[in-house]
N, C-alpha and C positions, 0 to 999 in steps of 0.2 A: 881280254882272253875269254870273258864270259859271253854267252848269248844274252844280250840285254833284254829285259822285259819290254823296254820301249823301242828297242831296235828291231823287234820282230816285224813291225810294219815295213821296215826298210826293204825287206825281201817279200813284200806282201804277195807278189805273183806266185811265189813259192810257199808262202806262209812259213818260211824257213830261215831265219837268220842263223843267228845266231849266231872258240878260241880255241900244239903243233908239231909235229916234228918227226923227223925221221932220223937218219941214223947212219951207221957205217958198215953194215954187213949185208951183202946182197942176199935177197930172199927169192926163192922160187917155190912153186907148189905144183903138185901133180893131181890129176883127178882121183876120185875115189877108186880104191883098189890098188893104189901104189903101195910100195913097201912102207911099213909103219916106222915112225920115229922111235928112237931108243927111249924107253920109259925112264921116268925120274921119280924120285920120292915126292909124295904130296907135300906141297908148300915150299919145295926147293926152288931156288932162283933159276931162271932161264939164262942168266947172263954169262954162262960158262963159255959161250962162243957162238960162232956162226952156224955150226953144224945142226943144232936143233932147229933153228929158224929156217935154214935152207932145206932141211930134210923134208921129203914128202910126208904128208899126214894122211893116214888111212881114215876114211869115214866109216865107222862100224855100221853094220846093217841096221841095227836098232834105231839109228838116227837117219840113215839114208832112206829107209822104207817108210818113214812117217807120212801120213796124209794130213794136209792142212784142212781143218774143219772150218771153212769160212762161214761167218754169220754176220748179218747186219749189226752194226754197233752205232746207232744214231746218238747214243749218249756220249760218244767220243766226238763224232762229227757227222752231219747229214751226208748220206750217200756213201758212207764208208763201210767196208767189211773188215772184220778182225778175226784173227786166229792166234793160236799159240804153237810154238815148236819147242822141242826139247833139245838141248845141246849139252855136251860134256863141260864140266867145270874147267877142265884143262884139255885143250885139243891135242897137246903133246903126250898126254897120258889119259886117254878117255875112259879107262876103267878105274881110275883113282878118284875117289870123292863123289859127292852128290851131283846129280845133274842140275842144270839151270833151266829156267823157263824164259823164253824170249817172246814177247808180245809183238805181233806183226799186223800190218794193215794194208789195205789196197783200195783203189778205185779202178775198176776195169775200164778199158778203152771205150770212149763214148761212141766211136765209129768202128765197129768190129771189122767192117770191110776194108778199112784203111789201117788196121792195127799193124804196127811194125815191131812190137816187142814190149819189153819191160823196162821202165825207167825207175831205178832204185834211188831212194833218198836216205840220208842220215841226218841226225840232229846236230846242232852246234853245242857249244858249251866248253868242255865236256860236261854233260849233265842234263841237256835238254831232252825233251820227249819228242819222238818222231811220229807218233801214231796219227796225229791230226794232219800231218803235212800233205799226204796225197790228196785229201779233199780240198785243201787250200790251193794247191797248185792246179788241180783239174778245173777249179772254178775260175781262177784268175788268168789262166793261160789255156783257153779252151782248145786251141789247136794242138797243144801238147797233150791235153787230156783226151782228145779224140784219137790220137795216134798211139798212145801208150797205156798199158796197164801201169799205173803209178803205185809203187809199193814203198813202205817204210817200216820202221820198227823202233821199239824202245831198246836202246843199247843195254847189254848186260849190266846190271846194277841200277838201272833207271826205271822209275815209274811202275808200269804194269808188268815189267819183266822182274826177275829176281832182284830185289832192291837192296840198296845200301842206305844206312842212316847211322851216323856215328854219334850224333848228339841230338837232343831235343831242340825245338825252335828257340826255347828260352835260353838254353845253353849257348846256342849259336849266336843269338842276339847279344849275349854277354861277351862273346869272343870279339864281336865287332863294335862293342860300345866304347865310348870315351873319345880320346883325341890321339890318333897315331902320330901326330906331329910332336907330341911331347917326348923329348929325348932325355928327360931326367933319368938317372940310373934306376929309380924305382919304376918308372913307366916302362922303360925298356925291358926290365926284368919281368914285369907283369905280362908283357907281350910274349916273351920267351916261354914263360910258364904256361900261358894259355895255349900257345902253339904245341908245346909238348903234351899237354893234357888232351888236346884234340887228336893228335896223332896216336896217343896211347889208347884213347877211346875207340878209334877206328880199329886198331889192332886187337883190342879185347873183344869187340863185338863181331868182327868180320875177319879175323886172322886167317881162317881157312879159305876165304874167298878173295881177299885183296890181291894176292899175287896174280890173279887171273882176270882182273878188271883192267884190261889193257887194250890198246887199239889193235894190236896184232891178233889177240884172241877174238875181238869183235869182227874183224874182216873174215875170219874163218866161219863165224856165225852167218855172215852175209852170204858166203858162198854156199853154205848149206841151204839157205833160203832160196838162192838161185836154182839150186838143184831140185828142191821140192816144188818149185814153180814150173819145172820141166823146161827150163831155158838153157840153151848152150852158152849164150852170151847175154849180158845186160848192158844197158846204158845207165848213166849215173849223173845225178846233180847233188852237190853238197856245198853248203856255205859255212864259213867260219871254221870251227874245229872239224866240221864234216869234210873240209878240203883235205885234212890230214887222213881222215878215214878213207877217202877216195884215192888219195895217192898211195896209201898203204895197200889197199885192195888191188889197185892196178899193178903194183910192184910184185905182190905175192901171187896174183892170178892174172898176169897180163893177157893170157889167152882167152879170158872170160869177159873182156871189156870190148864193147863196140864203140861207144862214144862216152865221153866224160866231161862234165862242166864243173870247174872248181871256182867258187865265187868267194872273194874276200879271204885271201889265202894266208894261212899260218906259215911261218918259215920252216917248212919241213925238210930243210937241208941240214939242220943242226939238232939241238936238244931243246926240250921245254925250257930249261934254265936260260939258255941263250935267247930264246924268243921272248920270254917274260921279262927279262931285264931290259929289253928294248921298249917296253910299253910305257914306262914313266915318261919318256921323251915324247912319244907319239900322242898320248892323252893330253899332255901339257900343250903340245902344238895345236891340237884340235881346240882346246879350251881357249887359248890365247889368240890364235890366228883366225879362228872361224866363229866361235860362239860369242866371245866378248865384242868383236867388231859388229856382229849382227845385233847384239843387245844394245849397243850404243846407237846404231842406226835407227833402232826402234825406241829411242828414249821417250818420244812423245806418247808412246803407249805404256811403257813399263817404268819410266822415271827412275832408271837405275844408273844413269850417267851418260853424258853426251859423247864421251870418247871411250875407247877400249880401256884406257888407263883408269878413268873415273869409274867405269863399271867394275873393273877388277878391284879397285879400292873399296867400293861398296860391298862386294862379295866377301872380301877379306875381313872387313869390319864386322859384317854379320857373323862370319865364322868365328871370329875372336870372341864376340859377345856370347855365342853359344857355348863356348868353353866354360865360362863362369855361370851362365844361366841358360841351361838347355830349355827349349821351348816345348811346352806340353801340346801334343796333338789331340786335343779334346774332341771327341766325336769320331765318326768314321770307324774303319776296321782296326785301327791301331789305338783305340781308346786306352788311355793310361800310359802310353809310350811318349817319348820325347825326342825332339830333334837335337842331337848333340853334334859336335864337329864331324865325327865319322859318318853319321847318318846324312849330314849336309853334303859331305864329299860324295857319298855313295849315290845320292839322288842326282848330283851333278854329273858324275861319271856315267851313269846309265843313260841320262838324257842326251849327252853329246854324241851318242852313236848315230842319231838321226836328226837331221836339220828340219825336216818337214813337220814333224809332230813333236819331237824331243825339244827342239829349241823353244817354240812358243809355250809348251807345257812347263818347262823349267823356268822360263822368264816370268810366267804368270805366278808360279809358286814362289819364286824369289821375291816378287813384288808383294805378294800377300804377307810374307814374313816381315816385311818392312812396316806394315800397318796391321799387324795381327789382331789387335784388339777390335778393330773395326772391319776386319775381313768378313766377306759374305760367306754364307754356307757353301756356295759353289767353290769359292776360293780355298776354303779350308779343306774341302773334299779333294781338290786337286793337289794341294800341298801334302795331304795324306798319301795320295797315290805316288807322288814324286819322292817324298822323304820318309814314308812310313814303314818301309819293310826292306829287309835284306834278302839274301838268297835263301831258298828252302834247304832244310837239312839233307834231303835226298840229292838235290842238285850239287850242293857243296861237297858231299861225301864222294860222289862220282867224279867231280872235278879234281879233287885231291888225289883220288886213287889213280887217275890217269896221268895227271901232270907230274905227280911226285914219283911215279914208278914206271912210266913208259920208257924213260931215258934217264941216264945218270944225273945225280944232283949233288952239288957241293954240300957236305954235311958239317962244315965248320961254321958254327953259329957266330963266332966272332967275325968271320968274314962278312956275314950278312948284317951284323950290327954296323960294321964300317960302311958297307956298300949302301945300306938303306939310309944311313945318316947323310951320305953324299947325295943320294937321289931325293931325299926329303927336302934338302936345301935347294936343289936345282929344279926338280920336277915334283912339287909337293902334292899335286892332285892325286896321283897314283903312287908316287914314290913314298908317301907317308905310310902306306899300308904294305909296302914291300916286305918288311921284316916279318909281319904276321904270317904271310903266305910262305915265304922262303924258309922261315924257321920251322914251320909245319912239315915241309918237305924234307928239311934237314933231319928231322926226328922220325921220318916215316918208317914204319916197321917192316916193310918189304924191300927187297932188292929190285933193280930194274928188270923188266921183262925183255923178251927178244927184240932186237933192233933190226930195222928194215932200211936198207939204203935205197933212196929214191934216185933212179937214173933215167927212167923212161924206156929202158931196154925192153923191146918186144911189145910196147904199149902203143896203140894208135895215137895220133896227135891229139892232145888234150887242150880244151879251151879253158883259159883262166881269165878271171875278171878281178879288178881291184880299183878302189878309189885312192886318190893321191893322199888324202888326209884322213883316211880311215884310222880312228884312234886305237882300235883293238888289233886288227890284222893290218899292221902298218905296211906302207908301200915298199919300204926297203926290204922287209922280210919277204914280201910277195915277189920282188925281183929275184931274190936269192932262190926262192922255190921255183920260179920260172926257169932260171938257169940250170937248176938241178934236174928238172923234168925235161929232158932233151926232146925236142920236137914240138913242144907246146907253143901255143899262141897266147899272148897276153893282151887283153882289152883294158885300157886304162881310162878311168873317168876322172877328170880334174875336179873332183869334189871331195867330200869327206865322209859320206854316209857309209855305214857298215852294211854290206849287202847291196850288190849292184842290180842283179836281175830282178825285175819287178819293181824297181825303185823309181820308175818314171823316165828313165833315159831310153828313148825310142831306138837310138843307135845300138846301144848295148843289148837291149831286149831283142831287137831284130837279128843280131848276130847269133844270139843263143838259139832263138827259134829256128833259124835257117839251119844251123848246125845239127840240132837235135832231129829235125824233120828230114833233112836231105844229106847230112854228113858234110856239107860244105863249110870249110874253114877259111878265115881270111888268109891271104897269101903271106902276110907278115903281121907283126904286132900292130895294133890299132889304138888310136886315141879317140874317144867319143866325148865331145864337149858336153859339159853339164850346165844346166841353167842355174844361175846363182840363187841362193836362198833369198826369199823376199823379206 
């Protein structure tokens, strides 16, 4: 569900990887000047029904008349320009509450004579920053950078925009510490207590903002950006969670979309809960069917086991040893911290997003743990990168704000104790931490925001891409999203990396480039064979 640190290279052509969903009530939107939606009390839930979501939203003049003050921002990325725009806290009641700031960025088309419009991008996560992405895509895909002004933004709640942070890094590290596989009553209760404490901290610090950190509010920010850029329509590229952002935007503003590419798709046919409960199976599949066989194939290098079963046994033995004796990561940026079972799981989870860099990096770090006393400085530094850190407080606060309140969530903690126990037994890599995430959403202090039904009605044909063994945005969910988005085309890559475009598959990259440059789509769904991991 996350945009992995190590998976970012998997969409290097876009510098954009990076975890869904939509809903049940059709949404439309009209241009600025339409009749306003009925106002509601600040902090009230949008979940009363379809009318508020479907109603046209007027853009008050104070927002519509803004001028973007573009300035070079090389401290973010070379060649990038940045600006800020002001948006209402709540698009459905723009006069209620404090305004928010959205940081935006762009790289102008490299060939003005061939410029064909704006390509907007969004970040994955939820919680990833979008500001650097235009520079990365323009550099890695020069034909696209030549034809488009590439723009992006930090989503409301993220980074340089009005930010969220529920806990300190130390508090968040404590949330993730220990061994989530421990199902003793004391350990389970500790997880429940920590999850409730985290949800309460978010409510205490950001109770006036949390109800409006939603995908539906974000796409209205995007449409204001489109308007301020002076564009009647935009094209779009988004990966991971940004596929949901794109699908929402196209459903709320179908008349504003020219072309759209959704890469590594969240199952936006249902709810976040439905999507996330499918991930334990897909991460376990990626670990056992892709990474462990690869590790065994390279036993001469890593000495971790000559078969997948032997490699798994070595991994489990190391994890078990860390339960009783966490390993100190002396030196590096995590000086004083230790690798415990949860940190061991987390490093493995992040690495399996990408086979080209993630697999070798994880394997080297695993091998170093097996001879830690004699490990070289380079090996220790790599182990520090793989196992030494969790998510940032800003990323995780945004992730929770969106996933816990975009769509309804089962708030029965006993249900999650039972469900997580089953998934820990069957799919331990991700299933073991399911309770911590789900119990936080069960205790979340805000009600669900407006829901958008994804149908494809009025939307030009959308190009979708997905790998068969993507651990985060799993293929079964992508197929459901494809069926929900009528008229879309799905490009399938029989590999497992998260993020297809720019990942080295010439077939898939060519289809995307041709579509964005000429509008040409495959006549039907396509499979692009992937080269096996070495």
